[in-house]
C-alpha positions, -999 to 999 in steps of 0.1 A, spaced: -79 -269 363 -97 -285 329 -106 -315 348 -128 -296 373 -151 -288 350 -191 -300 357 -188 -326 328 -158 -347 345 -175 -354 374 -170 -394 368 -132 -388 360 -131 -366 397 -155 -395 416 -125 -421 404 -98 -401 411 -110 -393 446 -120 -431 452 -84 -443 441 -71 -416 470 -90 -428 493 -78 -463 484 -47 -457 483 -46 -437 520 -56 -470 535 -22 -483 524 -4 -454 548 -24 -465 578 2 -467 603 24 -444 589 47 -424 618 37 -386 614 13 -397 584 -24 -383 595 -38 -412 574 -69 -407 596 -76 -368 587 -71 -370 553 -92 -403 548 -122 -377 564 -116 -354 536 -115 -375 514 -146 -389 522 -162 -356 527 -152 -356 485 -170 -387 478 -198 -378 496 -199 -341 480 -198 -357 445 -225 -383 453 -248 -358 466 -244 -334 436 -222 -304 450 -206 -286 422 -173 -303 409 -149 -277 408 -158 -271 445 -150 -305 452 -124 -304 433 -106 -277 453 -110 -299 487 -95 -331 471 -66 -312 455 -61 -295 491 -61 -328 506 -37 -346 475 -13 -318 482 -11 -321 520 -7 -364 513 23 -356 492 36 -330 517 30 -355 545 46 -386 529 76 -364 519 82 -354 557 77 -399 564 101 -406 536 127 -382 545 129 -391 582 133 -427 567 169 -435 570 188 -456 545 192 -491 552 164 -488 580 140 -509 557 104 -508 549 85 -487 571 62 -509 593 26 -498 596 10 -495 632 -2 -531 644 -40 -530 647 -60 -544 679 -57 -580 680 -74 -603 686 -77 -645 689 -106 -647 666 -93 -634 632 -133 -632 620 -133 -606 645 -130 -568 638 -118 -545 672 -122 -510 662 -98 -480 678 -115 -452 700 -105 -424 669 -120 -448 644 -156 -449 656 -166 -418 638 -153 -435 605 -175 -463 610 -206 -442 626 -201 -423 590 -202 -461 570 -230 -471 587 -253 -443 577 -239 -442 542 -235 -477 530 -274 -484 531 -279 -460 504 -253 -473 479 -265 -511 485 -302 -498 482 -295 -478 448 -272 -515 439 -306 -533 447 -330 -507 427 -312 -510 396 -305 -547 396 -345 -551 401 -352 -526 375 -329 -552 349 -342 -580 362 -378 -568 358 -365 -563 315 -368 -525 325 -344 -497 304 -316 -491 328 -282 -471 333 -255 -495 344 -238 -468 357 -266 -461 382 -249 -500 398 -218 -493 391 -215 -462 409 -224 -476 437 -203 -505 437 -173 -480 431 -176 -456 455 -182 -488 484 -152 -503 474 -134 -472 479 -150 -468 514 -144 -502 527 -108 -501 515 -103 -468 535 -123 -484 565 -101 -516 566 -129 -538 553 -108 -557 525 -134 -586 522 -163 -563 512 -138 -540 494 -131 -572 474 -161 -580 466 -177 -544 456 -143 -546 432 -151 -577 417 -186 -567 412 -175 -540 395 -151 -556 373 -185 -576 362 -205 -548 355 -178 -529 337 -182 -548 304 -216 -534 303 -205 -496 312 -211 -485 276 -244 -500 270 -228 -530 253 -251 -558 262 -270 -563 292 -256 -587 327 -273 -623 325 -299 -635 345 -272 -655 362 -251 -625 368 -281 -606 382 -283 -631 406 -246 -628 415 -245 -597 422 -280 -596 444 -263 -623 462 -234 -601 468 -253 -572 477 -272 -591 501 -238 -602 516 -227 -569 521 -257 -557 540 -251 -582 563 -217 -572 573 -231 -531 576 -259 -549 599 -230 -564 620 -207 -533 617 -239 -515 629 -248 -538 661 -211 -539 673 -205 -501 675 -216 -494 707 -191 -526 715 -165 -519 696 -159 -547 677 -178 -570 649 -178 -601 634 -167 -601 595 -185 -618 572 -166 -645 552 -164 -630 517 -143 -655 502 -177 -678 488 -192 -649 472 -157 -635 454 -152 -673 440 -191 -674 427 -188 -639 409 -151 -648 394 -168 -679 381 -200 -661 372 -175 -636 347 -163 -660 322 -187 -658 301 -191 -621 282 -224 -610 271 -246 -633 254 -248 -640 214 -278 -617 200 -282 -597 233 -300 -563 228 -281 -534 237 -291 -517 268 -308 -484 262 -296 -458 286 -326 -431 298 -301 -412 316 -269 -396 307 -259 -391 339 -280 -393 373 -263 -367 394 -288 -339 399 -279 -305 388 -283 -289 421 -270 -298 452 -288 -321 476 -279 -303 511 -288 -332 536 -283 -338 573 -291 -373 590 -306 -373 619 -319 -407 639 -360 -411 640 -352 -414 683 -344 -377 679 -372 -369 657 -396 -382 684 -385 -361 708 -388 -334 689 -420 -342 678 -430 -347 717 -415 -314 727 -439 -297 698 -467 -316 707 -465 -301 742 -458 -265 728 -492 -270 709 -511 -280 742 -495 -252 759 -510 -230 731 -541 -245 730 -546 -231 769 -535 -202 767 -557 -194 738 -587 -206 751 -577 -190 784 -577 -155 768 -610 -164 750 -626 -172 783 -612 -143 801 -625 -118 774 -591 -102 767 -594 -90 733 -568 -64 715 -535 -66 711 -533 -98 735 -558 -115 714 -539 -108 683 -505 -119 696 -527 -157 706 -540 -160 670 -503 -155 657 -487 -177 685 -513 -203 671 -499 -200 635 -465 -202 643 -474 -233 665 -494 -251 637 -466 -241 612 -440 -259 630 -462 -285 636 -468 -294 605 -429 -293 593 -417 -314 622 -441 -341 610 -430 -336 576 -396 -342 584 -408 -377 595 -429 -385 560 -410 -409 539 -418 -423 508 -427 -455 507 -404 -466 472 -373 -481 497 -402 -503 513 -417 -514 479 -384 -521 465 -377 -549 494 -411 -561 484 -400 -565 449 -368 -587 461 -389 -602 478 -407 -614 453 -384 -620 429 -370 -649 453 -397 -665 457 -408 -668 420 -374 -686 420 -381 -706 449 -417 -717 441 -406 -722 398 -435 -694 389 -428 -663 367 -436 -636 381 -437 -599 367 -440 -573 399 -452 -538 390 -448 -512 412 -472 -478 415 -470 -447 436 -435 -456 450 -430 -416 456 -462 -413 483 -453 -407 517 -463 -420 550 -446 -418 587 -411 -435 591 -429 -458 618 -456 -467 601 -433 -477 574 -415 -501 595 -447 -518 607 -458 -526 573 -427 -547 566 -446 -582 583 -478 -574 570 -464 -570 533 -440 -601 536 -470 -621 545 -491 -612 520 -465 -614 495 -460 -651 506 -496 -659 501 -501 -648 471 -470 -665 455 -472 -696 477 -513 -698 474 -528 -674 451 -509 -677 415 -510 -707 399 -481 -723 383 -470 -719 346 -491 -752 331 -526 -742 350 -519 -705 341 -521 -719 306 -548 -744 310 -568 -711 322 -561 -690 293 -534 -670 309 -496 -660 302 -474 -683 317 -459 -652 337 -480 -642 368 -485 -605 377 -484 -589 412 -488 -551 421 -482 -530 448 -503 -499 446 -497 -467 470 -517 -438 470 -532 -407 496 -571 -408 498 -592 -391 519 -563 -382 548 -554 -419 551 -527 -440 534 -539 -470 514 -518 -495 501 -532 -523 476 -517 -555 464 -532 -573 438 -525 -607 416 -544 -620 389 -536 -657 401 -566 -680 410 -584 -659 434 -599 -671 467 -616 -709 468 -649 -699 482 -662 -737 481 -629 -747 501 -636 -718 526 -668 -731 530 -662 -767 535 -632 -755 564 -648 -731 578 -679 -754 584 -658 -783 594 -638 -759 623 -673 -747 637 -671 -712 622 -698 -713 599 -734 -727 603 -748 -754 586 -766 -723 562 -753 -705 537 -726 -678 545 -720 -649 520 -687 -643 499 -678 -612 526 -682 -640 554 -661 -663 535 -635 -637 530 -630 -632 567 -623 -667 576 -587 -663 563 -578 -641 589 -591 -665 617 -563 -679 636 -551 -713 622 -574 -713 593 -557 -724 560 -568 -743 530 -537 -755 518 -534 -789 513 -499 -788 523 -472 -768 543 -441 -750 525 -419 -736 535 -430 -700 519 -467 -707 540 -492 -730 549 -492 -728 585 -523 -704 591 -510 -682 609 -500 -656 583 -531 -634 577 -539 -639 612 -506 -615 622 -517 -591 588 -549 -583 603 -532 -579 643 -506 -557 628 -528 -535 609 -557 -533 636 -529 -521 660 -524 -492 632 -556 -481 639 -565 -489 601 -587 -516 580 -581 -541 556 -603 -554 530 -604 -583 505 -615 -583 470 -611 -613 448 -627 -637 418 -623 -671 412 -601 -675 387 -595 -641 378 -571 -628 412 -573 -614 447 -568 -578 459 -559 -565 497 -566 -532 502 -552 -519 534 -559 -483 547 -539 -467 579 -535 -428 590 -506 -411 575 -493 -403 612 -505 -418 645 -487 -380 658 -508 -348 654 -541 -352 640 -566 -325 629 -601 -336 651 -638 -321 654 -642 -320 690 -675 -335 702 -691 -338 735 -714 -368 748 -727 -361 781 -700 -350 805 -675 -368 780 -651 -351 750 -642 -372 717 -623 -359 688 -629 -374 656 -604 -370 627 -615 -344 609 -607 -360 573 -635 -383 581 -662 -362 586 -681 -352 553 -715 -335 573 -731 -322 603 -770 -328 603 -797 -320 631 -816 -351 647 -852 -362 656 -867 -392 663 -896 -410 639 -914 -439 635 -894 -471 635 -879 -482 601 -868 -518 590 -838 -526 610 -817 -551 588 -789 -578 604 -797 -561 636 -780 -527 626 -803 -492 628 -804 -475 600 -811 -439 597 -825 -421 564 -800 -394 557 -801 -369 526 -775 -394 510 -796 -423 518 -796 -450 544 -768 -455 566 -759 -471 597 -762 -457 629 -737 -457 658 -746 -444 692 -714 -432 710 -734 -428 742 -741 -465 738 -708 -479 727 -688 -463 755 -713 -465 781 -717 -427 791 -750 -408 797 -762 -387 766 -784 -360 774 -824 -366 765 -841 -350 740 -840 -345 702 -812 -317 702 -785 -342 693 -763 -338 661 -757 -365 637 -719 -366 620 -714 -381 591 -683 -398 588 -665 -418 562 -639 -444 558 -629 -463 529 -663 -473 510 -677 -470 545 -702 -446 559 -720 -440 592 -736 -416 614 -725 -407 642 -750 -395 671 -736 -369 696 -749 -344 718 -727 -312 707 -701 -299 681 -674 -281 704 -652 -274 672 -619 -280 656 -585 -284 674 -553 -300 659 -544 -326 689 -514 -343 695 -520 -384 699 -508 -398 728 -508 -434 745 -538 -447 764 -512 -468 787 -511 -508 797 -546 -508 812 -564 -488 782 -541 -501 753 -566 -521 732 -599 -503 737 -620 -508 712 -630 -475 693 -606 -457 706 -575 -451 680 -556 -428 714 -557 -400 743 -552 -361 734 -549 -335 761 -573 -305 748 -575 -266 751 -590 -267 786 -565 -295 801 -588 -326 799 -585 -358 782 -602 -367 755 -600 -403 731 -599 -402 700 -623 -422 681 -613 -451 657 -635 -448 630 -624 -478 611 -639 -500 641 -669 -476 648 -681 -479 612 -678 -515 610 -709 -520 637 -733 -499 658 -757 -500 686 -791 -508 685 -815 -477 692 -852 -469 676 -847 -459 637 -842 -426 633 -847 -396 608 -818 -369 602 -826 -336 585 -801 -308 575 
């Protein structure tokens, strides 16, 4: 068939969608396999969306259509003249017309729908936000997901959502060939429609176990879209430049959806394997067995490590969806507060553990609310300050030294240090003397602390930044603030890439074992006590080859007995822009460990990020270096040498 060529992918997609939509009208016909054919139609649509070859997909589509014609012929032949129209099988009914009741045979289809629909809705929002930011955009990247959702929802019986997707598609149709761009009002309407669809998908997901869910009333959103399509493109609207003729990848992206819970179970099993492998390896080494068994143990260790790295990589996801969600929030806040805002995103491809990305949502929401409501000035005040009326808010992500680093920057008014000083003194956080800028900055994270003159719907209650810091600390991370009055504020969040598996340096202090994340360790040094040096700010400092560094005595921090004498080892660690020297008795070795929870009694122990089972079966604490480098214990000053 001439149609089944790679260049006709869009035409095949439209044909498959129309076929899927038509199948919805056949549900309930006797002797007609609507469910089976519908599943085949969904597979065709999914294959096109993930980039499978058109020829391969066309073959499956033609087979499904041929079966449909065959079965429809049987239905018509079994209908006698005068019987009247064939009645569809009546669905399960309920007194509440806004409640959708699932049939057992439809459950699998709706599970696929819940897994697939968010991807299309995310693509819609991403394309519309790019348009709202004035970026080069491709209308097809928004139109196609609406078109696909229309067909899927029509087949699943979600008529309201299908109609809404159809109307959104109709609005975008006039811009399909690059003739103009949707107005800001039309973008708002399309985003509003996407939000309504998201709400419906969420309700479906929550109702799967009970086989029933509430239906969202789509009529108001349909009315809004209809009223929004009255006007065409405004006169003089520049033609959109398409940066891509086709966003379909040239190679098939064969993927499989797996729940995060199953991934956690797999990681737990791999972790137990790692512990067992480590114990076997150490047992062989301790017994002095060499030769073939020793080489096989080394091979087992290599395979175990490869397996752990593969499982960890499966949990890593780009933060772009998180950035997109925050970009949408910033746009909504901009409209609500009347402050023009440009959102810049950088490093969206940076990967982070799936669980960690979910934990970052609330902190980022609080930071963006505070930035827009408190940090960024109104247009008039920005003009008086010599700035442009449009403010800038940026989110930047990167990997740095084994950590995930996130920067939230704005070019607003910066922190009001004088107000902070006055409020801090009034609340008893500061004495009558002066306070450093660093100390004043710490005040914004205190519970109930706020310099806002009034509480708004967005912020001002003094609870947001406190919640941000508590959440970041629970992730064994740190948060820093950089601010200049009149220039803007930057929040820097630093957290581990994952809290599942880490490469660690095992050290001994007395009879206890501790694990240091290896990516924070810079060097090891010999230790010897000398005459006292000046102690600044009640901290102990050590003279090293790289300068003066604060000292952290692990034995004093945890109250464990260290060995006496000058045979200790100094471990130079670096976390972000902070460095410190940890004093330990011995460096035992390097080991990849599985991070274990400490249980309710030890949870939140200062300086501890978790626990791990070592190769000899002992349990060791994984040290939270973010907490340790903030302050050490006092002891006679020392000098370290290589």
